[in-house]
N, CA, C and O of each residue as an XYZ file, in Angstrom:
372
protein
N     -12.401     -7.521     39.640
C     -11.327     -7.471     38.686
C     -11.489     -6.201     37.860
O     -12.594     -5.888     37.417
N     -10.411     -5.478     37.653
C     -10.488     -4.220     36.917
C     -10.153     -4.447     35.457
O      -9.430     -5.379     35.106
N     -10.682     -3.591     34.624
C     -10.409     -3.663     33.192
C      -9.230     -2.767     32.864
O      -9.397     -1.688     32.295
N      -8.068     -3.206     33.217
C      -6.874     -2.433     32.928
C      -6.360     -2.822     31.550
O      -6.425     -3.992     31.173
N      -5.846     -1.846     30.788
C      -5.303     -2.195     29.470
C      -4.103     -3.113     29.612
O      -3.252     -2.937     30.484
N      -4.066     -4.097     28.725
C      -2.952     -5.048     28.771
C      -1.739     -4.421     28.116
O      -1.850     -3.722     27.109
N      -0.603     -4.674     28.689
C       0.638     -4.160     28.118
C       0.951     -4.934     26.842
O       0.677     -6.130     26.740
N       1.518     -4.242     25.889
C       1.895     -4.915     24.651
C       3.037     -5.874     24.924
O       4.012     -5.540     25.597
N       2.890     -7.062     24.387
C       3.934     -8.058     24.559
C       5.002     -7.843     23.512
O       4.703     -7.547     22.355
N       6.239     -7.992     23.917
C       7.339     -7.854     22.970
C       7.372     -9.074     22.062
O       7.142    -10.199     22.504
N       7.656     -8.843     20.812
C       7.752     -9.942     19.852
C       9.150    -10.527     19.940
O      10.134     -9.801     19.802
N       9.249    -11.827     20.166
C      10.585    -12.417     20.250
C      11.290    -12.407     18.900
O      10.642    -12.417     17.854
N      12.608    -12.386     18.927
C      13.377    -12.365     17.687
C      13.343    -13.713     16.997
O      13.539    -13.789     15.784
N      13.096    -14.785     17.749
C      13.005    -16.122     17.161
C      11.676    -16.731     17.562
O      11.335    -16.775     18.744
N      10.922    -17.205     16.567
C       9.606    -17.779     16.832
C       9.512    -19.138     16.161
O      10.208    -19.415     15.184
N       8.629    -19.990     16.707
C       8.415    -21.273     16.047
C       7.244    -21.146     15.074
O       6.562    -20.121     15.052
N       7.017    -22.157     14.291
C       6.020    -22.106     13.226
C       4.615    -21.917     13.789
O       3.820    -21.175     13.212
N       4.298    -22.562     14.886
C       2.968    -22.427     15.481
C       2.719    -20.983     15.918
O       1.636    -20.443     15.695
N       3.715    -20.363     16.536
C       3.585    -18.966     16.950
C       3.426    -18.067     15.729
O       2.658    -17.106     15.758
N       4.147    -18.376     14.667
C       4.047    -17.604     13.430
C       2.637    -17.665     12.862
O       2.090    -16.641     12.453
N       2.042    -18.856     12.833
C       0.684    -19.015     12.304
C      -0.326    -18.188     13.096
O      -1.223    -17.574     12.519
N      -0.175    -18.175     14.413
C      -1.139    -17.478     15.265
C      -0.946    -15.969     15.267
O      -1.903    -15.229     15.495
N       0.264    -15.502     15.020
C       0.573    -14.086     15.199
C       1.160    -13.409     13.965
O       1.869    -12.411     14.093
N       0.878    -13.930     12.779
C       1.493    -13.383     11.572
C       1.216    -11.893     11.358
O       2.154    -11.158     11.054
N      -0.016    -11.412     11.501
C      -0.227     -9.972     11.286
C       0.604     -9.103     12.231
O       1.169     -8.090     11.817
N       0.672     -9.502     13.492
C       1.450     -8.725     14.461
C       2.939     -8.796     14.141
O       3.648     -7.797     14.262
N       3.414     -9.965     13.735
C       4.824    -10.102     13.380
C       5.159     -9.252     12.157
O       6.222     -8.632     12.107
N       4.264     -9.218     11.176
C       4.516     -8.411      9.986
C       4.565     -6.924     10.321
O       5.339     -6.182      9.715
N       3.753     -6.479     11.273
C       3.822     -5.081     11.700
C       5.182     -4.771     12.314
O       5.740     -3.697     12.090
N       5.712     -5.711     13.085
C       7.029     -5.512     13.681
C       8.116     -5.494     12.609
O       9.071     -4.722     12.697
N       7.966     -6.345     11.604
C       8.941     -6.371     10.510
C       8.895     -5.057      9.741
O       9.933     -4.543      9.323
N       7.696     -4.515      9.553
C       7.574     -3.222      8.882
C       8.297     -2.126      9.656
O       8.785     -1.162      9.066
N       8.363     -2.271     10.948
C       9.060     -1.281     11.779
C      10.574     -1.459     11.729
O      11.310     -0.622     12.252
N      11.049     -2.538     11.106
C      12.486     -2.740     10.963
C      13.055     -3.934     11.706
O      14.258     -4.186     11.633
N      12.231     -4.663     12.407
C      12.711     -5.812     13.169
C      12.834     -7.043     12.262
O      12.056     -7.208     11.322
N      13.800     -7.891     12.547
C      13.992     -9.146     11.825
C      13.548    -10.290     12.716
O      13.890    -10.332     13.898
N      12.784    -11.220     12.151
C      12.267    -12.362     12.905
C      12.790    -13.639     12.277
O      12.727    -13.816     11.061
N      13.308    -14.529     13.112
C      13.802    -15.831     12.659
C      12.731    -16.866     12.977
O      12.267    -16.955     14.114
N      12.341    -17.644     11.981
C      11.338    -18.702     12.162
C      12.077    -20.026     12.272
O      12.914    -20.356     11.433
N      11.755    -20.782     13.323
C      12.456    -22.051     13.528
C      11.460    -23.193     13.648
O      10.311    -23.014     14.054
N      11.943    -24.374     13.280
C      11.165    -25.599     13.422
C      12.050    -26.576     14.178
O      13.171    -26.872     13.765
N      11.533    -27.064     15.277
C      12.295    -27.959     16.151
C      13.628    -27.325     16.554
O      14.672    -27.978     16.573
N      13.556    -26.041     16.872
C      14.703    -25.235     17.341
C      15.802    -25.071     16.309
O      16.926    -24.703     16.653
N      15.493    -25.341     15.049
C      16.463    -25.098     13.975
C      15.909    -23.990     13.081
O      14.779    -24.097     12.605
N      16.673    -22.942     12.845
C      16.188    -21.847     11.999
C      15.911    -22.338     10.571
O      16.743    -23.010      9.962
N      14.728    -21.990     10.051
C      14.370    -22.388      8.693
C      14.087    -21.189      7.785
O      14.130    -21.312      6.561
N      13.799    -20.030      8.384
C      13.496    -18.854      7.572
C      13.781    -17.591      8.364
O      13.780    -17.585      9.595
N      14.022    -16.534      7.626
C      14.226    -15.218      8.223
C      13.254    -14.258      7.549
O      13.213    -14.153      6.324
N      12.477    -13.564      8.365
C      11.570    -12.541      7.841
C      12.180    -11.199      8.203
O      12.318    -10.855      9.377
N      12.540    -10.455      7.180
C      13.170     -9.159      7.414
C      12.519     -8.109      6.522
O      11.848     -8.452      5.549
N      12.710     -6.839      6.845
C      12.106     -5.789      6.015
C      12.640     -5.838      4.590
O      13.815     -6.130      4.364
N      11.781     -5.554      3.651
C      12.183     -5.517      2.247
C      13.078     -4.306      2.029
O      12.890     -3.273      2.671
N      14.048     -4.421      1.131
C      14.907     -3.262      0.868
C      14.093     -2.142      0.233
O      13.296     -2.366     -0.678
N      14.311     -0.953      0.730
C      13.581      0.206      0.226
C      14.290      0.734     -1.011
O      15.425      1.206     -0.939
N      13.610      0.648     -2.138
C      14.217      1.135     -3.373
C      13.538      2.421     -3.787
O      12.313      2.533     -3.744
N      14.324      3.370     -4.181
C      13.798      4.635     -4.659
C      13.446      4.498     -6.131
O      14.277      4.073     -6.933
N      12.250      4.846     -6.481
C      11.850      4.830     -7.874
C      12.463      6.024     -8.584
O      12.808      7.024     -7.955
N      12.593      5.914     -9.869
C      13.159      7.028    -10.612
C      12.166      8.188    -10.592
O      10.958      7.989    -10.717
N      12.684      9.376    -10.437
C      11.827     10.552    -10.396
C      11.249     10.811    -11.783
O      11.944     10.694    -12.792
N       9.992     11.156    -11.816
C       9.350     11.420    -13.094
C       9.729     12.814    -13.564
O       9.731     13.774    -12.793
N      10.041     12.896    -14.820
C      10.386     14.189    -15.403
C       9.135     14.833    -15.973
O       8.287     14.159    -16.556
N       9.028     16.141    -15.801
C       7.909     16.869    -16.365
C       8.030     16.849    -17.884
O       9.095     17.134    -18.432
N       6.956     16.517    -18.548
C       6.963     16.486    -20.006
C       7.409     15.165    -20.596
O       7.611     15.069    -21.807
N       7.569     14.136    -19.761
C       8.038     12.843    -20.264
C       7.010     12.174    -21.172
O       7.373     11.328    -21.990
N       5.731     12.537    -21.044
C       4.696     11.924    -21.872
C       4.349     12.746    -23.099
O       3.356     12.476    -23.775
N       5.164     13.747    -23.384
C       4.872     14.618    -24.529
C       4.830     13.798    -25.822
O       5.726     12.999    -26.097
N       3.788     14.011    -26.595
C       3.637     13.306    -27.863
C       2.945     11.970    -27.740
O       2.678     11.331    -28.758
N       2.645     11.524    -26.541
C       1.993     10.220    -26.349
C       0.475     10.334    -26.262
O      -0.232      9.333    -26.382
N      -0.027     11.546    -26.055
C      -1.460     11.750    -25.920
C      -1.954     12.541    -27.116
O      -1.384     13.573    -27.469
N      -3.019     12.049    -27.738
C      -3.621     12.771    -28.860
C      -5.013     13.218    -28.458
O      -5.821     12.412    -27.997
N      -5.295     14.498    -28.632
C      -6.630     15.012    -28.378
C      -7.366     14.989    -29.704
O      -7.010     15.708    -30.637
N      -8.394     14.158    -29.781
C      -9.107     13.958    -31.034
C      -9.963     15.181    -31.372
O      -9.977     15.636    -32.516
N     -10.676     15.712    -30.373
C     -11.536     16.880    -30.598
C     -10.840     18.112    -30.039
O     -10.722     18.232    -28.820
N     -10.378     19.028    -30.873
C      -9.669     20.196    -30.359
C     -10.561     21.123    -29.551
O     -10.050     21.977    -28.826
N     -11.879     20.981    -29.653
C     -12.805     21.842    -28.912
C     -13.389     21.129    -27.690
O     -14.383     21.587    -27.125
N     -12.790     20.026    -27.284
C     -13.336     19.230    -26.188
C     -13.346     19.998    -24.871
O     -14.215     19.750    -24.034
N     -12.422     20.908    -24.662
C     -12.327     21.616    -23.397
C     -12.844     23.043    -23.475
O     -12.632     23.828    -22.551
N     -13.520     23.390    -24.565
C     -14.137     24.707    -24.682
C     -15.347     24.770    -23.755
O     -15.971     23.741    -23.494
N     -15.693     25.964    -23.249
C     -16.881     26.074    -22.396
C     -18.145     25.733    -23.181
O     -18.209     25.941    -24.393
N     -19.145     25.209    -22.480
C     -20.404     24.840    -23.112
C     -21.252     26.092    -23.326
O     -21.194     27.044    -22.547
N     -22.027     26.065    -24.382
C     -22.973     27.160    -24.618
C     -24.200     26.937    -23.741
O     -24.381     25.857    -23.178
N     -25.039     27.958    -23.627
C     -26.250     27.833    -22.805
C     -27.170     26.736    -23.330
O     -27.790     26.017    -22.546
N     -27.262     26.605    -24.648
C     -28.104     25.561    -25.218
C     -27.557     24.170    -24.882
O     -28.322     23.251    -24.589
N     -26.234     24.023    -24.926
C     -25.619     22.735    -24.591
C     -25.818     22.400    -23.113
O     -26.050     21.241    -22.769
N     -25.730     23.402    -22.239
C     -25.951     23.171    -20.807
C     -27.383     22.726    -20.568
O     -27.620     21.773    -19.825
N     -28.352     23.412    -21.195
C     -29.758     23.020    -21.037
C     -29.994     21.596    -21.532
O     -30.694     20.818    -20.884
N     -29.410     21.259    -22.676
C     -29.562     19.904    -23.212
C     -28.918     18.870    -22.296
O     -29.449     17.772    -22.127
N     -27.789     19.212    -21.710
C     -27.100     18.292    -20.801
C     -27.932     18.048    -19.549
O     -28.066     16.911    -19.094
N     -28.495     19.132    -18.990
C     -29.296     19.003    -17.766
C     -30.586     18.244    -18.025
O     -31.101     17.583    -17.123
N     -31.114     18.323    -19.223
C     -32.341     17.613    -19.553
C     -32.064     16.183    -20.023
O     -33.000     15.417    -20.256
N     -30.805     15.823    -20.163
C     -30.462     14.463    -20.555
C     -30.467     14.238    -22.055
O     -30.456     13.090    -22.500
N     -30.484     15.302    -22.847
C     -30.509     15.167    -24.293
C     -29.109     15.237    -24.884
O     -28.956     15.066    -26.093
N     -28.099     15.477    -24.090
C     -26.749     15.712    -24.629
C     -25.874     14.527    -24.394
O     -24.704     14.539    -24.776
């Protein structure tokens, strides 16, 4: 017997609950690709799994947070002096 790769099985458009339980991750991947799956119980449709509507978020404007951030130490971003670097490397800073 040869080890040939198995062909991917097509996901049916209508599945029963038992099939859904066993194959939920694979079904969700198909739904992400745009497919709609109908879940049925005793051959009666009970649910529809379809892709979520894609909503565009509002674009962020540059400078929208102006005035919301306060820098307490105005020298916080100044370069360190040689003494401060030595103290930092030695764990004293």
